[in-house]
C-alpha positions as CSV (number, residue, x, y, z in Angstrom):
1,M,-51.4,121.0,90.8
2,A,-49.1,120.4,87.9
3,D,-50.5,119.1,84.6
4,P,-49.6,115.4,84.3
5,H,-49.8,115.7,80.5
6,A,-47.3,118.5,80.4
7,A,-45.0,116.7,82.9
8,F,-45.0,113.6,80.7
9,I,-44.1,115.7,77.6
10,R,-41.2,117.4,79.4
11,S,-39.9,114.1,80.6
12,N,-40.1,112.2,77.3
13,T,-39.1,114.8,74.6
14,A,-36.2,117.0,73.7
15,V,-36.5,120.6,72.6
16,E,-35.5,120.7,68.9
17,A,-36.4,122.4,65.6
18,A,-38.0,120.5,62.8
19,P,-35.7,120.2,59.7
20,L,-37.8,122.5,57.5
21,I,-38.6,125.0,60.2
22,P,-35.4,126.1,62.1
23,E,-37.2,129.2,63.4
24,I,-39.5,127.2,65.6
25,R,-38.5,125.0,68.6
26,L,-40.7,122.1,69.7
27,H,-40.9,119.3,72.3
28,L,-40.1,116.4,70.0
29,A,-39.3,112.7,70.3
30,T,-35.8,111.9,69.4
31,E,-33.7,108.7,69.2
32,I,-32.3,109.5,72.7
33,V,-35.6,109.9,74.5
34,P,-37.8,107.1,75.9
35,I,-41.0,107.8,73.9
36,W,-39.2,107.3,70.6
37,R,-38.4,103.7,71.6
38,A,-41.7,102.9,73.3
39,T,-44.1,100.7,71.3
40,E,-47.8,101.5,71.1
41,E,-48.5,98.6,73.3
42,E,-46.2,100.0,76.0
43,L,-47.8,103.4,75.8
44,A,-51.3,101.9,76.0
45,E,-50.3,100.1,79.2
46,M,-49.3,103.6,80.6
47,G,-52.6,105.0,79.4
48,V,-51.0,107.1,76.8
49,P,-52.3,107.3,73.2
50,P,-49.9,107.1,70.2
51,P,-47.7,110.3,70.5
52,Y,-48.5,111.8,67.1
53,W,-47.9,115.2,68.7
54,A,-44.2,114.3,69.4
55,F,-43.2,114.3,65.7
56,A,-43.1,117.1,63.2
57,W,-44.8,115.3,60.3
58,A,-43.9,116.3,56.7
59,G,-47.3,117.7,55.8
60,G,-47.4,119.9,58.8
61,Q,-43.9,121.1,58.2
62,A,-44.9,122.0,54.6
63,V,-47.8,124.1,55.8
64,A,-45.8,125.9,58.4
65,R,-43.0,126.7,56.0
66,Y,-45.4,128.1,53.5
67,I,-47.1,130.3,56.1
68,L,-43.8,131.6,57.3
69,D,-42.7,132.4,53.8
70,S,-46.1,133.8,52.8
71,P,-47.3,135.6,55.9
72,E,-50.0,137.6,54.0
73,I,-52.0,134.4,53.9
74,V,-52.8,134.7,57.6
75,A,-51.8,138.2,58.7
76,G,-54.6,139.9,60.6
77,R,-56.9,136.9,60.2
78,T,-58.4,134.2,62.4
79,V,-56.8,130.9,61.8
80,L,-57.7,127.3,62.8
81,D,-55.0,124.6,62.8
82,F,-57.0,121.4,62.6
83,A,-55.5,118.2,64.2
84,S,-52.7,120.4,65.3
85,G,-50.5,117.8,67.0
86,S,-47.4,119.6,68.1
87,G,-48.9,123.0,67.2
88,L,-46.3,123.7,64.5
89,A,-48.6,125.2,61.9
90,A,-50.5,127.2,64.6
91,I,-47.3,128.6,65.9
92,A,-46.1,129.5,62.4
93,A,-49.4,131.3,61.9
94,A,-49.0,133.3,65.1
95,I,-45.4,134.3,64.2
96,A,-46.7,135.3,60.7
97,G,-49.1,137.8,62.2
98,A,-52.5,136.1,62.5
99,E,-54.8,138.1,64.7
100,K,-56.1,135.0,66.4
101,V,-54.9,131.3,66.2
102,I,-56.9,128.3,67.4
103,A,-55.2,124.9,67.5
104,T,-57.4,121.9,67.9
105,D,-56.7,118.3,68.6
106,I,-58.7,115.5,70.3
107,D,-55.6,114.1,72.2
108,P,-55.1,115.8,75.6
109,Y,-51.4,115.2,75.3
110,A,-51.4,117.1,72.0
111,S,-53.3,120.0,73.7
112,A,-50.6,120.1,76.4
113,A,-47.9,119.9,73.8
114,I,-49.4,122.8,71.8
115,A,-49.5,125.0,74.9
116,L,-45.9,124.1,75.9
117,N,-44.7,124.7,72.3
118,A,-46.5,128.0,71.9
119,A,-45.0,129.3,75.2
120,L,-41.6,128.0,74.1
121,N,-41.8,130.2,71.0
122,G,-43.3,133.2,72.8
123,V,-46.6,133.3,70.9
124,S,-50.3,133.1,71.9
125,V,-52.3,130.1,70.6
126,D,-55.8,129.2,71.9
127,V,-56.2,125.4,72.3
128,A,-59.5,123.7,71.6
129,T,-60.3,120.1,72.4
130,G,-63.0,117.8,71.0
131,D,-64.1,116.8,67.5
132,M,-64.1,120.0,65.4
133,I,-65.3,118.4,62.2
134,G,-68.6,120.0,61.1
135,N,-68.0,123.2,63.0
136,R,-68.4,126.3,60.9
137,G,-66.4,128.6,63.3
138,P,-65.4,132.2,62.8
139,W,-62.3,131.3,60.8
140,D,-60.8,133.0,57.8
141,V,-58.1,130.4,57.3
142,V,-58.0,126.7,58.1
143,L,-54.8,124.7,58.1
144,A,-54.4,120.9,58.1
145,G,-51.4,118.6,57.7
146,D,-51.1,114.9,57.2
147,I,-54.8,114.0,57.6
148,C,-55.2,111.6,54.7
149,Y,-53.6,108.4,56.0
150,E,-56.9,106.6,56.9
151,R,-59.9,106.5,54.5
152,P,-62.8,107.1,57.1
153,L,-61.0,110.1,58.6
154,A,-59.8,111.5,55.3
155,D,-63.3,111.3,53.7
156,R,-64.9,112.9,56.7
157,V,-62.4,115.7,57.1
158,T,-62.1,116.6,53.5
159,A,-65.8,116.8,53.0
160,W,-65.9,119.3,55.9
161,L,-62.9,121.2,54.5
162,R,-64.6,121.4,51.1
163,S,-67.7,122.9,52.6
164,L,-65.6,125.5,54.5
165,A,-63.8,126.4,51.2
166,A,-67.2,126.8,49.5
167,D,-68.1,129.3,52.2
168,G,-65.0,131.4,51.3
169,V,-62.6,130.1,53.9
170,T,-59.0,129.7,52.8
171,V,-58.2,126.0,53.4
172,L,-54.6,124.7,53.1
173,L,-53.7,121.1,53.3
174,G,-50.1,119.8,53.6
175,D,-49.7,116.2,52.3
176,P,-46.6,114.1,51.6
177,G,-48.4,111.7,49.2
178,R,-50.7,109.9,51.6
179,T,-53.0,107.3,50.1
180,Y,-56.3,109.0,50.7
181,L,-55.6,112.5,49.5
182,P,-58.6,113.7,47.4
183,K,-58.1,113.4,43.6
184,D,-59.9,116.6,42.7
185,G,-61.0,120.0,44.1
186,L,-57.4,120.9,45.1
187,D,-55.0,123.4,43.6
188,W,-51.2,122.8,43.9
189,V,-49.5,125.6,45.8
190,V,-45.9,124.6,46.6
191,R,-43.8,121.5,47.2
192,Y,-41.0,121.0,49.8
193,A,-38.5,118.2,50.2
194,V,-38.7,117.4,53.9
195,K,-36.1,115.3,55.7
196,T,-37.6,112.5,57.7
197,T,-36.5,109.3,59.3
198,R,-37.1,105.7,58.5
199,E,-38.5,105.2,62.0
200,L,-41.5,107.2,60.8
201,E,-41.5,106.9,57.0
202,D,-40.3,104.5,54.3
203,T,-37.8,107.1,53.0
204,D,-35.3,109.7,54.3
205,V,-37.0,112.5,52.4
206,R,-40.7,113.2,51.8
207,N,-41.9,115.5,49.0
208,A,-44.7,117.3,50.8
209,V,-47.1,119.5,48.8
210,V,-49.3,122.3,50.1
211,W,-52.7,122.2,48.5
212,R,-55.5,124.8,48.5
213,F,-59.1,123.6,48.5
214,R,-60.9,125.2,45.5
215,Q,-63.5,127.8,46.6
216,S,-65.7,127.5,43.5
């Protein structure tokens, strides 16, 4: 039986590359496909959660670009991409030579999108569902993008990421200036100007920074 989540994604997205990552193709919402124009209320009536997986958010693009440009960060290592969405950073890690990549998201549509996008790019990514926060895992590297837009989530996730970094895990966070980004315990790595759209953001370009959680 066909996966209804995958069927929905195929019917409501177009295959395109994110502006900062031309090497990777994704099933994305565009101005010409229905999901772009649908409101959250319309999607809720269909039983579909907000399609965060259908957009390549600036923070995730920054992490993916950094990984592709600095493959030694993940090469031969086990990588977790937290709140993976489209799977962009996870796919970048796989392309960059990670030994194993796990992408996690609580949205079943995101899980389906990750699997579709990984196959589209010819890489292997394991997909995990459920709430991963608090899990110690066998990871060498943890990636996260655009997670600091709501205080309760940001506080909970960043506390967990700090604890992983304290255990020696390399933790990278891509953030385009969200309100609840932590004020300390982060080291600046690199910044990218990411083209976006006013349908998603309040500007045409977001300056997204990749931060590393301090391990001390």
